[in-house]
C-alpha positions as CSV (number, residue, x, y, z in Angstrom):
1,M,95.7,18.4,120.2
2,S,95.6,15.0,121.9
3,G,97.5,11.7,121.3
4,I,100.6,9.7,121.7
5,Y,103.8,11.2,120.3
6,L,107.5,10.4,120.4
7,C,109.3,12.9,122.6
8,K,112.4,13.7,120.5
9,Q,113.8,16.2,122.9
10,R,113.1,17.7,126.3
11,T,115.1,20.5,127.8
12,S,114.6,22.9,130.7
13,A,114.8,26.6,130.4
14,V,113.9,29.8,132.2
15,T,111.8,32.7,130.9
16,K,113.0,36.3,131.0
17,N,111.0,36.7,134.2
18,G,112.8,33.8,135.8
19,K,109.9,31.3,135.5
20,P,111.0,27.7,134.7
21,Y,109.6,25.9,131.7
22,D,110.3,22.9,129.5
23,S,110.8,22.9,125.7
24,V,109.8,19.7,124.0
25,I,109.9,18.4,120.4
26,L,107.2,15.9,119.6
27,Q,107.3,13.7,116.6
28,D,105.0,11.3,114.6
29,K,105.2,10.0,111.1
30,T,104.2,13.4,109.6
31,G,107.0,15.3,111.2
32,T,107.8,17.3,114.4
33,I,106.2,20.1,116.4
34,D,107.7,22.3,119.0
35,G,106.0,22.1,122.4
36,K,106.2,24.1,125.7
37,I,105.4,23.0,129.2
38,W,104.9,26.3,130.9
39,D,104.3,24.7,134.3
40,P,106.6,21.6,134.6
41,N,105.5,21.0,138.2
42,S,101.8,20.8,137.3
43,F,99.9,17.8,138.6
44,G,99.0,16.9,135.0
45,I,102.6,16.6,133.9
46,A,104.0,13.2,134.7
47,D,107.7,12.2,134.4
48,F,109.0,11.5,130.9
49,D,112.2,11.9,129.1
50,A,113.6,12.3,125.5
51,L,112.9,9.2,123.3
52,D,109.9,8.2,125.5
53,Y,106.4,7.8,123.9
54,V,104.1,10.3,125.6
55,D,100.4,10.7,125.7
56,V,100.0,14.5,125.3
57,T,97.0,16.9,125.5
58,G,97.6,20.6,124.6
59,D,96.6,23.7,122.7
60,V,98.1,24.4,119.3
61,T,99.0,28.0,118.3
62,S,101.1,29.7,115.7
63,F,104.4,31.3,116.8
64,A,107.0,32.9,114.5
65,G,105.4,31.3,111.4
66,A,105.4,27.8,112.9
67,L,103.0,25.7,114.9
68,Q,103.6,25.2,118.6
69,V,101.7,23.3,121.2
70,S,101.2,24.4,124.8
71,I,101.2,21.1,126.7
72,K,98.6,20.9,129.5
73,R,98.8,17.2,130.3
74,A,101.4,14.5,129.6
75,R,102.2,11.0,130.7
76,K,104.6,8.3,129.6
77,A,102.6,5.8,127.3
78,Q,102.6,2.1,128.0
79,E,104.3,-0.3,125.4
80,D,100.9,-1.7,124.3
81,E,99.6,1.7,123.5
82,F,101.8,2.5,120.4
83,D,103.7,1.1,117.5
84,P,107.2,2.7,117.1
85,A,106.9,2.4,113.3
86,D,104.1,5.0,113.4
87,Y,106.4,7.7,114.7
88,L,109.2,7.8,112.2
89,P,108.6,10.2,109.3
90,V,109.5,8.5,106.1
91,S,110.1,9.7,102.5
92,E,107.1,9.4,100.3
93,K,109.5,8.2,97.5
94,G,109.9,4.4,97.4
95,A,113.2,3.2,98.7
96,A,113.7,0.7,95.9
97,D,112.9,3.3,93.2
98,M,115.4,5.8,94.8
99,R,118.1,3.1,94.8
100,A,117.4,2.4,91.2
101,Q,117.8,6.1,90.3
102,L,121.1,6.2,92.3
103,T,122.4,3.2,90.4
104,A,121.5,4.8,87.1
105,F,123.4,8.0,88.0
106,I,126.4,6.0,89.0
107,Q,126.4,4.0,85.8
108,S,126.1,7.2,83.7
109,V,129.5,8.5,85.0
110,Q,132.1,7.6,82.4
111,N,135.3,8.8,84.2
112,P,136.8,5.6,85.6
113,Y,138.2,7.2,88.8
114,L,135.0,9.0,89.7
115,G,132.9,5.9,88.8
116,A,135.1,3.8,91.0
117,M,134.7,6.2,93.9
118,L,130.9,6.2,93.6
119,K,130.9,2.4,93.5
120,K,133.2,2.2,96.6
121,F,130.6,4.2,98.5
122,F,127.3,3.1,97.2
123,V,127.8,-0.4,95.8
124,E,130.7,-2.1,97.7
125,D,130.0,-0.6,101.1
126,A,126.6,-2.1,102.1
127,A,126.7,-0.6,105.6
128,F,127.3,2.9,104.3
129,L,124.5,2.5,101.7
130,K,122.0,1.4,104.4
131,S,123.0,4.4,106.6
132,F,122.8,6.8,103.6
133,G,119.4,5.4,102.6
134,D,117.9,5.6,106.2
135,H,119.3,9.0,107.1
136,S,117.6,12.4,107.0
137,A,119.1,15.4,105.2
138,A,118.7,17.7,108.2
139,K,117.6,17.8,111.8
140,T,114.6,20.1,111.2
141,V,114.9,22.4,108.2
142,H,114.2,20.2,105.2
143,H,114.1,16.5,104.4
144,S,114.1,15.7,108.1
145,F,112.7,12.2,107.6
146,M,114.0,8.7,107.0
147,G,115.1,8.5,103.4
148,G,115.4,12.3,103.3
149,L,119.1,12.3,102.5
150,M,118.7,10.0,99.5
151,E,115.7,12.0,98.3
152,H,117.5,15.3,98.6
153,T,120.7,13.9,96.9
154,L,118.7,12.5,93.9
155,S,116.8,15.8,93.5
156,V,120.1,17.7,93.5
157,A,121.6,15.2,91.0
158,R,118.7,15.6,88.6
159,M,119.0,19.4,88.6
160,C,122.8,19.1,88.1
161,D,122.1,16.7,85.2
162,Y,119.9,19.3,83.6
163,L,122.5,22.1,84.1
164,A,125.2,19.9,82.6
165,A,123.1,19.2,79.5
166,S,122.2,22.9,79.2
167,Y,125.7,24.3,79.6
168,P,128.6,22.5,77.8
169,I,131.2,24.2,79.9
170,I,130.2,21.9,82.8
171,K,132.1,18.7,83.2
172,R,129.1,16.4,83.8
173,D,131.0,13.5,85.4
174,L,132.5,15.8,88.0
175,L,129.2,17.5,88.7
176,I,127.2,14.4,89.0
177,T,129.8,12.8,91.3
178,A,129.9,15.9,93.5
179,A,126.1,15.9,93.6
180,L,125.9,12.3,94.8
181,L,128.6,12.8,97.4
182,H,127.9,16.4,98.5
183,D,126.1,15.4,101.7
184,I,127.7,12.0,102.6
185,G,129.1,13.7,105.7
186,K,125.6,13.9,107.1
187,T,125.7,10.1,107.8
188,K,128.2,11.1,110.5
189,E,126.9,14.6,111.4
190,L,123.5,13.3,112.3
191,S,122.6,10.3,114.4
192,S,120.1,7.6,113.2
193,F,116.4,7.7,113.9
194,P,114.6,8.1,116.2
195,L,117.1,10.6,117.7
196,N,118.1,12.3,114.4
197,D,120.2,14.8,116.2
198,Y,123.7,16.2,115.9
199,T,126.5,13.8,117.0
200,D,129.5,15.1,119.0
201,E,131.6,14.7,115.8
202,G,129.0,16.5,113.8
203,Q,128.9,19.4,116.2
204,L,132.7,19.7,116.2
205,L,133.4,19.3,112.5
206,G,130.2,19.5,110.5
207,H,129.2,17.5,107.4
208,I,131.0,19.5,104.9
209,Y,134.5,18.9,106.4
210,M,133.6,15.3,107.2
211,G,132.4,14.7,103.7
212,A,135.6,16.1,102.1
213,E,137.6,14.0,104.5
214,M,135.7,10.8,103.5
215,I,136.3,11.6,99.8
216,H,140.0,12.2,100.5
217,D,140.3,8.9,102.3
218,M,138.4,7.0,99.6
219,A,140.6,8.4,96.9
220,R,143.6,6.8,98.7
221,E,142.0,3.4,98.2
222,I,141.6,3.8,94.4
223,P,145.0,3.1,92.6
224,D,146.4,6.1,90.8
225,F,143.4,8.4,91.6
226,P,144.5,11.8,90.0
227,A,145.4,14.3,92.7
228,D,144.0,17.2,90.7
229,L,140.7,15.4,90.2
230,E,140.5,14.8,93.9
231,R,141.1,18.5,94.6
232,Q,138.4,19.5,92.2
233,L,135.9,17.1,93.7
234,V,136.8,18.2,97.2
235,R,136.5,21.9,96.3
236,C,132.9,21.2,95.1
237,I,132.1,19.6,98.4
238,L,133.7,22.4,100.5
239,A,131.9,25.1,98.5
240,H,128.4,23.6,98.2
241,H,126.8,25.9,100.7
242,G,128.0,28.8,98.6
243,E,129.0,31.4,101.2
244,L,131.3,31.4,104.2
245,E,128.5,32.6,106.5
246,Y,126.4,29.5,105.5
247,G,129.1,27.1,106.6
248,S,131.2,26.6,103.4
249,P,134.9,26.7,104.2
250,K,135.5,27.8,100.6
251,K,133.4,29.7,98.1
252,P,132.7,28.2,94.6
253,A,135.7,28.6,92.3
254,M,134.6,26.3,89.4
255,V,131.5,26.2,87.3
256,E,130.7,22.7,88.7
257,A,130.8,24.1,92.3
258,V,128.6,27.0,91.3
259,A,126.1,24.6,89.7
260,L,126.1,22.3,92.7
261,N,125.5,25.2,95.1
262,M,122.6,26.4,93.0
263,A,121.0,22.9,92.9
264,D,121.5,22.2,96.6
265,N,120.1,25.6,97.6
266,T,117.1,25.3,95.2
267,D,116.1,21.9,96.5
268,A,116.5,22.8,100.1
269,K,114.4,25.9,99.8
270,M,111.7,24.3,97.6
271,Q,111.4,21.3,100.0
272,T,111.2,23.7,102.9
273,L,108.3,25.5,101.3
274,T,106.6,22.2,100.5
275,E,106.8,21.1,104.1
276,L,105.7,24.5,105.3
277,F,102.6,24.5,103.0
278,N,101.7,20.8,103.7
279,G,102.2,21.3,107.4
280,D,99.7,24.2,107.7
281,K,96.3,22.6,108.1
282,T,94.4,25.9,108.2
283,K,94.9,26.3,104.4
284,K,95.0,30.1,104.9
285,E,96.6,32.2,102.3
286,W,99.2,34.0,104.4
287,L,101.3,31.6,106.6
288,G,103.2,34.2,108.6
289,F,106.8,35.3,108.7
290,N,109.4,32.7,107.9
291,R,113.0,33.3,109.1
292,L,114.6,31.2,106.3
293,F,113.1,33.3,103.6
294,D,112.9,36.5,105.7
295,S,109.4,37.1,104.4
296,N,105.7,36.5,105.2
297,M,104.9,33.6,102.9
298,R,101.7,33.3,100.9
299,R,100.0,30.5,99.0
300,T,99.4,31.0,95.3
301,G,95.7,31.7,94.6
302,D,93.7,30.0,91.9
303,L,94.6,31.2,88.4
């Protein structure tokens, strides 16, 4: 492996044997890769910091089911050697098309209070909409690219739309609104690119709590917003990770919350697999053990 990459993160650590090393996350438009500098004092390792563009040479191996580069040489690149636009991973979905889909979902919500809330966030607040459209949906696990939050949200909303059409017990307006708003707290939990890392507020509070707080505050701006409707919407947000051990302050207690959790979990896992398969250039059948799925993952053979 050789080329110029954005150094997203660089931290120092010590092995079990007491030997110092540096852990580095390198990024280009295709995503990120974990790197290790096993001899930070080597003559071939020049000074560079996080958010520098670095010319790197190293050996790529597989560790715990993911690619990792052992960095042999590294130097800070000069400004005329790179274009920053080439180092930000971007959604393959068109931004204009995704905004059109978002608008269509908002217009499909008939409840006047829920519709007003969606318009407050996504239509009237241009700064929020830009932040939402530019943000990732996660630091590393899935949709960790510009536009990832919008892409993930729309995918969840489409699945929720299907569930609402299939099961009449679901209140569609509530579910679609919850789907579109379920991750708005990530605009505060994660910083903008190129850093795309947890903010201090995000570390302390998390996107679920912050999203529920944002909805509560917005409901206060809409005259006569029903208190019970706000509680139902907030409960969906608080429970969308499904289980307490996965970060949800509450477990699903309504059919809409159950549906939202299923859709969110499904999209997150399927996108994780998509990125796992696409990121493995060896095209081998067995990709190794994956901690998220607690299994050695295999490609499907020709049928």
